[in-house]
C-alpha positions as CSV (number, residue, x, y, z in Angstrom):
1,M,34.6,-247.5,19.6
2,S,31.0,-248.5,19.5
3,A,29.1,-248.7,16.4
4,V,26.1,-246.9,18.1
5,Q,25.3,-243.3,16.9
6,L,23.7,-240.7,19.1
7,Q,20.3,-241.0,17.6
8,D,20.4,-244.5,17.8
9,F,21.2,-244.3,21.7
10,L,18.6,-241.8,22.1
11,D,16.0,-243.9,20.3
12,H,16.9,-246.8,22.5
13,V,16.6,-245.1,25.6
14,A,13.4,-243.3,24.7
15,T,11.8,-246.8,24.7
16,G,12.9,-247.5,28.3
17,A,15.0,-250.4,26.8
18,V,17.9,-251.7,29.1
19,I,21.5,-250.5,28.6
20,A,23.0,-253.8,29.2
21,G,26.3,-253.8,30.8
22,G,29.1,-254.2,28.2
23,S,26.5,-253.8,25.4
24,E,27.4,-251.3,22.1
25,H,25.0,-249.0,23.7
26,H,26.7,-249.1,27.1
27,V,29.9,-248.4,25.3
28,F,28.6,-245.5,23.7
29,M,27.5,-244.0,26.7
30,H,30.6,-244.2,28.5
31,H,32.3,-242.5,25.3
32,A,29.5,-239.5,25.5
33,A,30.4,-239.4,29.2
34,Q,33.9,-238.4,28.4
35,D,32.7,-235.8,26.0
36,A,30.5,-234.2,28.6
37,F,33.2,-234.4,31.2
38,R,35.5,-232.5,28.8
39,I,32.9,-229.6,28.4
40,T,31.7,-229.4,32.0
41,A,35.5,-229.3,33.0
42,E,35.9,-226.3,30.8
43,L,32.7,-224.8,32.3
44,N,33.7,-225.3,35.9
45,A,37.4,-224.2,35.5
46,G,37.4,-220.4,36.2
47,Y,35.2,-217.7,35.7
48,R,32.8,-217.8,32.7
49,T,30.5,-215.0,31.5
50,P,26.9,-215.8,31.1
51,E,27.3,-215.8,27.5
52,E,30.0,-218.3,27.7
53,V,28.4,-220.7,30.0
54,R,25.3,-220.9,27.4
55,A,27.9,-221.4,24.8
56,L,29.2,-224.1,26.7
57,L,25.7,-225.6,27.5
58,G,24.9,-225.5,23.8
59,R,27.9,-227.6,23.1
60,L,27.0,-230.2,26.0
61,T,23.3,-230.4,24.7
62,G,24.1,-230.5,21.0
63,R,21.2,-227.6,20.8
64,P,21.1,-223.7,21.2
65,V,20.4,-222.5,24.7
66,H,18.0,-219.6,24.9
67,E,19.6,-216.3,26.0
68,S,17.2,-216.1,29.0
69,V,18.8,-219.4,30.5
70,T,21.1,-218.7,33.6
71,V,23.4,-221.5,35.0
72,F,25.6,-220.9,38.0
73,P,28.5,-223.3,37.9
74,P,29.8,-225.4,39.2
75,F,27.4,-227.7,36.8
76,H,27.6,-231.3,36.2
77,S,26.2,-233.7,33.7
78,E,27.5,-237.0,32.7
79,F,25.9,-237.1,29.0
80,G,24.4,-233.8,28.0
81,K,22.8,-234.6,24.7
82,N,19.4,-235.7,26.5
83,L,18.9,-232.7,28.3
84,S,16.4,-229.9,27.2
85,L,16.2,-226.6,28.7
86,G,13.3,-224.2,28.4
87,E,13.2,-220.4,28.3
88,D,14.0,-218.1,31.5
89,V,15.3,-221.3,33.5
90,F,17.6,-221.0,36.3
91,I,20.0,-223.4,37.7
92,N,22.1,-222.6,41.1
93,L,25.2,-223.6,41.7
94,G,26.5,-227.1,42.1
95,C,23.8,-229.0,40.4
96,R,24.3,-232.7,39.0
97,F,22.1,-233.7,36.2
98,Q,22.5,-237.5,35.0
99,D,20.4,-236.9,31.7
100,T,21.2,-240.2,29.9
101,G,17.4,-241.3,30.3
102,G,16.3,-237.9,29.5
103,I,15.6,-234.6,31.5
104,T,13.4,-231.7,30.3
105,I,12.9,-228.5,32.1
106,G,10.2,-226.4,31.2
107,D,9.8,-222.6,31.0
108,G,10.4,-220.4,33.9
109,T,11.5,-223.3,36.3
110,L,14.2,-222.6,39.1
111,I,16.5,-225.3,40.2
112,G,18.0,-224.8,43.9
113,H,21.6,-225.1,44.4
114,G,22.9,-228.6,45.0
115,S,20.1,-230.4,43.5
116,T,20.2,-234.0,42.0
117,V,18.3,-235.2,38.7
118,T,18.8,-238.9,37.9
119,T,17.5,-240.7,35.1
120,L,19.1,-244.4,35.5
121,N,18.2,-247.1,37.7
122,H,20.6,-250.1,37.9
123,A,19.2,-253.7,37.7
124,V,18.2,-255.3,41.0
125,D,19.8,-258.7,40.1
126,P,23.3,-258.5,41.5
127,H,24.4,-260.4,38.5
128,R,23.2,-257.9,36.2
129,R,24.0,-254.8,38.2
130,A,26.0,-253.2,35.4
131,D,22.7,-253.2,33.3
132,M,20.7,-249.9,33.5
133,V,17.1,-248.9,32.7
134,P,16.4,-245.2,31.6
135,A,13.6,-243.2,32.7
136,P,13.0,-239.6,31.6
137,V,12.4,-237.0,34.3
138,V,10.2,-234.2,33.2
139,I,10.0,-230.8,35.2
140,G,7.0,-228.5,34.0
141,R,6.9,-224.8,33.7
142,K,7.5,-222.3,36.6
143,V,8.3,-225.2,39.2
144,W,10.7,-224.3,41.7
145,L,12.8,-227.0,43.4
146,G,14.6,-225.9,46.7
147,A,18.2,-226.4,47.4
148,G,19.6,-229.9,47.8
149,V,16.6,-231.9,46.1
150,T,16.9,-235.3,44.7
151,V,14.7,-236.2,41.9
152,V,14.8,-240.1,40.9
153,P,14.3,-241.5,37.4
154,G,11.0,-241.7,36.1
155,V,9.3,-238.7,37.8
156,T,7.5,-235.8,36.4
157,I,6.8,-232.5,38.4
158,G,3.6,-230.7,37.3
159,D,3.7,-227.0,36.3
160,G,3.9,-224.5,39.2
161,A,5.1,-227.0,41.9
162,I,7.2,-226.5,44.5
163,V,9.4,-228.9,46.1
164,G,11.0,-228.2,49.6
165,A,14.5,-227.9,50.1
166,G,16.2,-231.6,50.8
167,A,13.3,-233.4,49.3
168,V,13.7,-236.5,47.7
169,V,11.1,-236.9,44.7
170,T,10.1,-240.6,44.1
171,R,6.9,-240.1,42.5
172,D,5.0,-237.6,40.2
173,V,4.0,-234.5,41.6
174,P,0.8,-232.6,40.6
175,P,0.5,-229.2,39.2
176,D,0.4,-226.3,41.7
177,V,1.3,-228.1,44.9
178,V,3.8,-227.8,47.7
179,V,5.4,-231.1,48.4
180,A,8.4,-231.9,51.0
181,G,10.3,-234.5,52.9
182,V,12.0,-237.9,52.3
183,P,10.5,-239.2,50.4
184,A,8.6,-236.1,49.3
185,R,4.9,-235.7,50.3
186,L,2.2,-233.3,49.5
187,V,1.9,-230.3,52.1
188,R,-0.5,-228.2,50.4
189,A,-1.8,-226.5,47.4
190,T,0.0,-223.3,46.4
191,G,-3.1,-221.6,46.1
192,H,-2.0,-220.4,42.5
193,D,-3.1,-221.9,39.1
194,V,0.2,-221.6,36.7
195,S,-2.1,-222.1,33.9
196,A,-4.2,-219.0,34.7
197,P,-3.1,-215.6,32.9
198,G,-0.5,-213.7,35.2
């Protein structure tokens, strides 16, 4: 068992430091994954009421999940304790979150079904391929990710942005724009200012 504790690990990845293959941080990450898999297996094994889903998400993330959050199972996460969900977040079925490096989702955001959010890159050096470099993903307020979107490590998606279905987001997205494609590129402004009073 690793001597690393959760806060030690979170502090480590918050700096963007390498998680070296075979290191104590690497061992901790794998043990934490087993805990996440147990919780998500319970979440995904049969019908769960919205209240039960939120309770299980609270166990997964280690913090209360607001009653306005809706997640349609199945839902998968390989860490859980570095995932932060705002209020009025909706996550459609079949989403996969690799939150080890940190995923923050702002209030009022919609995540389309089958979307994947990743926060770890493997080392380019084939002799160090087990090493991982964490980079957080930040998804702003009132963002809409269409179905089957992939977000790669280190990306920030600005408030009010829309990401078209099937897009692969490889760089930051400004607020209040539509992006689409592989890799995702600017299509147009939304014509709305999410910061303006509704």
